[in-house]
C-alpha positions as a printed NumPy array, in Angstrom:
array([[169.939, 124.641,  67.837],
       [172.317, 121.987,  69.141],
       [173.692, 121.967,  72.636],
       [177.248, 122.418,  71.366],
       [176.23 , 125.454,  69.4  ],
       [174.61 , 126.994,  72.472],
       [177.761, 126.116,  74.396],
       [179.853, 127.913,  71.749],
       [177.699, 131.032,  71.889],
       [177.904, 131.023,  75.679],
       [181.71 , 130.729,  75.476],
       [181.841, 133.7  ,  73.056],
       [179.58 , 135.796,  75.251],
       [181.61 , 134.929,  78.413],
       [185.061, 135.749,  76.922],
       [183.738, 139.01 ,  75.439],
       [181.865, 139.975,  78.585],
       [185.109, 139.7  ,  80.599],
       [186.511, 142.654,  78.63 ],
       [183.286, 144.581,  78.881],
       [183.123, 144.102,  82.648],
       [186.792, 145.135,  83.019],
       [186.089, 148.282,  81.03 ],
       [183.101, 149.136,  83.221],
       [185.107, 148.583,  86.365],
       [187.726, 151.001,  85.135],
       [185.041, 153.643,  84.608],
       [183.364, 153.083,  87.981],
       [183.904, 155.759,  90.668],
       [186.12 , 154.743,  93.588],
       [184.332, 153.353,  96.678],
       [183.862, 155.741,  99.646],
       [186.194, 153.703, 101.764],
       [189.704, 152.774, 100.688],
       [192.294, 154.667,  98.652],
       [192.055, 158.404,  98.34 ],
       [190.478, 159.341,  95.011],
       [192.701, 160.651,  92.235],
       [193.894, 163.118,  91.283],
       [195.622, 163.681,  94.614],
       [198.496, 165.869,  95.731],
       [201.001, 166.832,  93.076],
       [203.91 , 166.766,  95.513],
       [204.861, 165.052,  98.74 ],
       [207.806, 163.496, 100.596],
       [210.95 , 162.854,  98.52 ],
       [210.926, 159.518,  96.709],
       [213.782, 157.346,  95.518],
       [213.281, 156.51 ,  91.801],
       [215.167, 153.329,  90.864],
       [215.898, 152.756,  87.146],
       [217.28 , 149.174,  86.747],
       [219.177, 148.94 ,  83.453],
       [220.433, 145.904,  81.544],
       [221.86 , 146.091,  78.026],
       [221.835, 148.752,  75.385],
       [218.664, 149.682,  73.508],
       [217.977, 152.175,  70.745],
       [217.34 , 155.593,  72.33 ],
       [218.305, 154.447,  75.826],
       [220.542, 157.412,  76.638],
       [217.96 , 160.012,  75.511],
       [215.169, 158.216,  77.33 ],
       [217.034, 157.97 ,  80.638],
       [218.258, 161.582,  80.36 ],
       [214.788, 163.139,  80.338],
       [213.529, 163.888,  83.826],
       [209.923, 162.931,  84.712],
       [207.178, 165.484,  84.318],
       [205.548, 166.884,  87.465],
       [206.805, 168.437,  90.721],
       [207.178, 165.48 ,  92.989],
       [210.744, 165.536,  94.508],
       [212.712, 162.585,  93.215],
       [216.242, 161.211,  93.529],
       [216.878, 159.072,  90.461],
       [219.273, 156.163,  90.823],
       [220.371, 154.042,  87.93 ],
       [221.353, 150.515,  88.904],
       [223.394, 148.102,  86.786],
       [224.5  , 144.536,  87.493],
       [228.128, 145.046,  86.324],
       [230.583, 147.669,  85.158],
       [230.762, 146.04 ,  81.702],
       [227.011, 146.264,  81.113],
       [226.394, 147.921,  77.672],
       [223.925, 150.277,  79.44 ],
       [226.703, 151.95 ,  81.45 ],
       [227.504, 154.766,  78.908],
       [223.788, 155.676,  78.607],
       [223.279, 155.648,  82.412],
       [226.393, 157.718,  82.969],
       [225.293, 160.296,  80.424],
       [221.807, 160.34 ,  82.032],
       [223.245, 161.167,  85.421],
       [225.063, 164.126,  83.939],
       [221.949, 165.335,  82.043],
       [219.748, 165.085,  85.133],
       [222.272, 166.985,  87.233],
       [222.392, 169.699,  84.529],
       [218.56 , 169.88 ,  84.745],
       [218.761, 170.358,  88.548],
       [217.605, 166.776,  89.347],
       [219.585, 164.744,  91.864],
       [220.76 , 161.451,  90.329],
       [223.485, 158.854,  90.75 ],
       [224.584, 155.454,  89.45 ],
       [225.362, 152.244,  91.348],
       [226.785, 148.889,  90.298],
       [225.188, 145.971,  92.11 ],
       [226.473, 142.449,  91.484],
       [223.71 , 139.782,  91.286],
       [222.726, 138.336,  94.63 ],
       [220.53 , 135.613,  93.091],
       [219.044, 134.468,  89.733],
       [216.738, 137.483,  89.535],
       [219.083, 140.261,  88.623],
       [216.403, 142.981,  88.66 ],
       [215.451, 142.202,  92.31 ],
       [219.171, 142.291,  93.13 ],
       [219.5  , 145.672,  91.473],
       [216.507, 147.035,  93.309],
       [217.868, 145.738,  96.683],
       [221.307, 147.222,  96.055],
       [219.938, 150.492,  94.856],
       [217.898, 150.866,  98.007],
       [220.867, 150.075, 100.302],
       [223.055, 152.975,  99.141],
       [222.445, 156.026, 101.417],
       [220.693, 159.184, 100.321],
       [221.501, 162.727, 101.516],
       [217.905, 162.983, 102.81 ],
       [218.048, 159.704, 104.748],
       [216.075, 156.536, 104.231],
       [213.33 , 157.153, 101.624],
       [209.682, 157.082, 102.67 ],
       [208.677, 156.138,  99.139],
       [210.423, 153.928,  96.63 ],
       [209.476, 153.808,  92.911],
       [210.894, 151.55 ,  90.265],
       [210.579, 152.24 ,  86.576],
       [212.192, 150.04 ,  83.877],
       [214.661, 151.593,  81.447],
       [212.36 , 151.166,  78.384],
       [209.82 , 153.597,  79.913],
       [210.106, 157.225,  78.791],
       [209.1  , 159.417,  81.743],
       [209.342, 162.789,  79.931],
       [205.612, 163.087,  79.683],
       [204.727, 161.107,  82.827],
       [203.891, 162.828,  86.126],
       [204.497, 160.223,  88.848],
       [202.174, 162.018,  91.343],
       [199.218, 159.705,  90.633],
       [201.499, 156.745,  91.433],
       [202.992, 158.219,  94.626],
       [200.15 , 160.286,  96.105],
       [197.935, 157.296,  97.146],
       [200.791, 155.929,  99.224],
       [200.86 , 158.946, 101.54 ],
       [197.05 , 159.398, 101.736],
       [195.304, 158.21 , 104.932],
       [194.178, 154.687, 104.45 ],
       [196.   , 154.437, 101.18 ],
       [197.565, 151.308,  99.718],
       [201.03 , 150.017, 100.477],
       [201.964, 149.788,  96.827],
       [200.725, 151.133,  93.528],
       [201.463, 150.284,  89.888],
       [200.78 , 151.925,  86.555],
       [199.956, 149.778,  83.504],
       [202.553, 149.989,  80.749],
       [201.644, 150.357,  77.094],
       [204.004, 149.426,  74.233],
       [203.958, 152.372,  71.902],
       [206.829, 152.012,  69.452],
       [206.795, 148.677,  67.562],
       [209.645, 148.489,  65.104],
       [209.716, 144.845,  64.086],
       [207.156, 142.048,  63.37 ],
       [207.848, 140.727,  66.83 ],
       [207.202, 144.113,  68.416],
       [203.891, 144.382,  66.585],
       [202.936, 140.882,  67.728],
       [203.794, 141.829,  71.341],
       [201.642, 144.989,  71.039],
       [198.742, 142.831,  69.743],
       [198.818, 140.783,  72.993],
       [199.575, 143.629,  75.404],
       [197.504, 146.288,  73.638],
       [194.746, 144.382,  71.832],
       [193.653, 141.59 ,  74.08 ],
       [192.363, 141.003,  77.597],
       [196.004, 140.706,  78.544],
       [196.442, 144.47 ,  77.935],
       [197.6  , 145.783,  81.281],
       [195.255, 148.814,  81.436],
       [192.371, 146.345,  80.886],
       [193.825, 143.582,  83.057],
       [193.828, 145.886,  86.086],
       [190.022, 145.82 ,  85.859],
       [190.123, 142.01 ,  85.895],
       [192.686, 141.444,  88.632],
       [193.325, 144.653,  90.637],
       [195.273, 142.709,  93.34 ],
       [198.196, 141.959,  91.009],
       [201.193, 144.109,  90.464],
       [203.09 , 144.766,  87.206],
       [206.653, 145.719,  88.   ],
       [207.45 , 147.934,  84.991],
       [206.326, 151.001,  86.863],
       [205.403, 150.679,  90.541],
       [205.875, 152.342,  93.917],
       [205.849, 151.122,  97.458],
       [206.07 , 152.639, 100.94 ],
       [209.398, 151.985, 102.583],
       [207.808, 150.597, 105.742],
       [205.548, 148.244, 103.84 ],
       [208.482, 147.   , 101.735],
       [210.335, 146.169, 104.974],
       [207.288, 144.237, 106.206],
       [207.344, 142.204, 102.995],
       [211.003, 141.24 , 103.496],
       [212.514, 143.848, 101.148],
       [213.758, 143.377,  97.667],
       [216.359, 140.925,  98.924],
       [213.654, 138.393,  99.609],
       [212.735, 138.417,  95.891],
       [216.171, 137.563,  94.333],
       [215.406, 133.836,  94.13 ],
       [212.056, 134.32 ,  92.465],
       [210.918, 134.767,  88.907],
       [208.214, 137.39 ,  88.818],
       [209.521, 139.629,  91.573],
       [206.498, 141.917,  91.121],
       [203.861, 139.221,  91.683],
       [205.857, 137.815,  94.604],
       [206.049, 141.277,  96.177],
       [202.292, 141.69 ,  95.739],
       [201.677, 138.289,  97.347],
       [203.868, 139.149, 100.327],
       [202.244, 142.55 , 100.836],
       [198.824, 141.103, 100.724],
       [199.95 , 138.311, 103.105],
       [200.925, 141.033, 105.544],
       [197.424, 142.48 , 105.409],
       [198.455, 145.341, 103.132],
       [196.82 , 146.533,  99.937],
       [198.128, 146.864,  96.371],
       [196.268, 149.148,  93.975],
       [196.564, 149.977,  90.278],
       [196.317, 153.62 ,  89.234],
       [194.829, 155.187,  86.131],
       [198.177, 156.436,  84.871],
       [199.477, 154.79 ,  81.656],
       [203.236, 154.733,  81.021],
       [204.721, 154.398,  77.563],
       [207.119, 151.518,  77.013],
       [209.443, 151.889,  74.057],
       [210.805, 148.35 ,  74.169],
       [211.528, 147.219,  70.603],
       [213.788, 145.389,  68.157],
       [212.56 , 141.927,  69.105],
       [211.99 , 138.841,  67.063],
       [208.674, 136.915,  67.358],
       [210.553, 134.067,  69.134],
       [211.905, 136.517,  71.727],
       [208.388, 137.854,  72.336],
       [207.022, 134.338,  72.829],
       [209.87 , 133.506,  75.198],
       [209.112, 136.614,  77.236],
       [205.373, 135.812,  77.415],
       [206.19 , 132.186,  78.31 ],
       [208.378, 133.414,  81.146],
       [205.462, 135.42 ,  82.565],
       [203.148, 132.416,  82.192],
       [205.642, 130.236,  84.082],
       [205.158, 132.592,  86.997],
       [201.433, 132.015,  86.796],
       [202.064, 128.282,  86.573],
       [204.191, 128.396,  89.749],
       [202.201, 130.903,  91.819],
       [198.575, 130.731,  90.599],
       [198.29 , 127.552,  88.54 ],
       [194.431, 127.569,  88.531],
       [194.566, 130.658,  86.34 ],
       [196.271, 128.805,  83.497],
       [192.92 , 127.421,  82.346],
       [191.693, 131.009,  81.798],
       [194.16 , 131.491,  78.882],
       [192.574, 129.189,  76.241],
       [189.092, 129.886,  77.615],
       [188.991, 133.597,  78.216],
       [192.258, 135.464,  77.516],
       [193.041, 133.78 ,  74.136],
       [189.832, 132.02 ,  73.111],
       [189.538, 132.699,  69.415],
       [191.432, 129.626,  68.044],
       [189.353, 127.288,  70.154],
       [186.113, 129.017,  69.285],
       [186.926, 128.88 ,  65.506],
       [187.825, 125.201,  65.847],
       [184.496, 124.482,  67.528],
       [182.7  , 126.429,  64.729],
       [184.529, 124.393,  62.094],
       [183.595, 121.122,  63.789],
       [179.976, 122.116,  63.935],
       [180.026, 123.498,  60.392],
       [178.666, 126.864,  61.599],
       [179.919, 129.995,  59.738],
       [177.609, 132.035,  61.98 ],
       [179.385, 130.806,  65.112],
       [182.744, 131.665,  63.5  ],
       [181.566, 135.149,  62.61 ],
       [180.237, 135.666,  66.15 ],
       [183.599, 134.541,  67.585],
       [185.547, 136.943,  65.376],
       [183.059, 139.747,  66.143],
       [183.341, 139.173,  69.846],
       [187.096, 139.019,  69.743],
       [187.214, 142.236,  67.649],
       [185.216, 143.988,  70.346],
       [187.725, 142.852,  72.951],
       [190.562, 144.265,  70.804],
       [188.74 , 147.612,  70.439],
       [188.126, 147.854,  74.174],
       [191.727, 146.945,  74.957],
       [193.072, 149.573,  72.509],
       [190.754, 152.194,  73.873],
       [191.977, 151.425,  77.436],
       [195.609, 151.671,  76.213],
       [194.923, 154.897,  74.235],
       [196.223, 153.164,  71.069],
       [194.777, 153.82 ,  67.566],
       [191.67 , 151.666,  67.031],
       [192.674, 150.916,  63.446],
       [195.015, 148.108,  64.606],
       [192.292, 146.137,  66.339],
       [191.592, 143.723,  63.428],
       [195.233, 142.677,  63.144],
       [195.328, 142.244,  66.938],
       [192.248, 139.974,  66.597],
       [194.074, 137.76 ,  64.126],
       [197.473, 137.373,  65.787],
       [197.232, 138.035,  69.542],
       [195.481, 134.766,  70.642],
       [197.61 , 132.347,  68.609],
       [200.788, 134.035,  69.902],
       [199.594, 133.944,  73.537],
       [198.587, 130.225,  73.174],
       [202.04 , 129.515,  71.684],
       [203.603, 131.011,  74.813],
       [201.072, 129.15 ,  77.023],
       [202.02 , 125.844,  75.448],
       [205.73 , 126.615,  75.982],
       [205.12 , 127.486,  79.675],
       [203.169, 124.243,  80.199],
       [205.766, 122.157,  78.338],
       [208.768, 123.   ,  80.46 ],
       [209.85 , 124.694,  83.634],
       [213.314, 125.276,  82.175],
       [214.204, 128.4  ,  80.163],
       [216.942, 130.887,  79.51 ],
       [216.824, 134.395,  80.999],
       [219.495, 136.884,  79.953],
       [221.6  , 134.009,  78.719],
       [221.4  , 131.968,  81.944],
       [219.646, 128.588,  81.99 ],
       [217.149, 128.474,  84.819],
       [214.367, 126.294,  86.169],
       [211.347, 127.616,  88.007],
       [210.305, 125.563,  90.992],
       [207.434, 125.667,  93.474],
       [206.224, 129.121,  94.393],
       [208.15 , 130.717,  91.516],
       [211.538, 130.089,  93.115],
       [214.379, 129.993,  90.568],
       [217.041, 127.333,  90.344],
       [220.186, 127.575,  88.239],
       [220.492, 124.689,  85.745],
       [224.011, 123.247,  85.501]])
């Protein structure tokens, strides 16, 4: 057996083992020291739930109008960047629906304070006073997440537990693909090592901002949301600042359903490339892990072709199929889609990886931007 063939087999074993190890970590019991084990309390101090909104989406009004499951006391605040945002009618209807259900809710318009509009919305939403005073806990959930079946207690309870983390996040799962682009996105985020429920077993120090919560005092130590308005990847920057202050960030076992949809494949690639530009700016050493570990199948098949080894090609496909099955299991998605994930996820992710490496300039919500050192955004004239 040639050295290159052995190298290929070792590569396949390594990339597959990463998913296996991540799965085992997710099943491991919590250590005796550290965050309080879950499930924890089902209620606690009132929390401010921020719902940043931008643009209209199918089902937005119904999704925002449904209150979260569970008994944790929440004040829901919808935050928009302008009064002419197409999401305004849905957010206005949601405030009325939540009031009718006995849930406190309001709506605020927050003009952008920097290139990152979401960070501006979160900052502005936190500045408006609450009847109960400054919130002890702040949660943020994107508008494409349906909270009707989600109890936020597992997200919030660790924050008030003795010795608990400063921030928590729940991995999102895309559950309602409607277009070819949506299905391609689900292949990456539900059928690869990039699936967030699986990725939390690989990098538990990160933070995914689609559904997260943070203690108010810890957020202040990190500079608040205002410190993030010049950064792409406000979630990763917040995690970096919290950890720099000696505080902990922890994922939770809760999965939240994302109903984002209606995208083209090009829009999905642009979104993934935007995320990878954050990696390029903040953790550039991790970029090598994409063609080697997170999206290895094209390279492994190329090596098998160069060596003329069908057996190596079959081993690569088999290993990648196992990764897809483990990812779908972690996401609670039907396992029947794993083979399609195996075929399309890695080429799509590498397409985005190449775009992120090729240019620091991109468009975000119609605005041309450039990402500089440390993930700081610059407006392109």
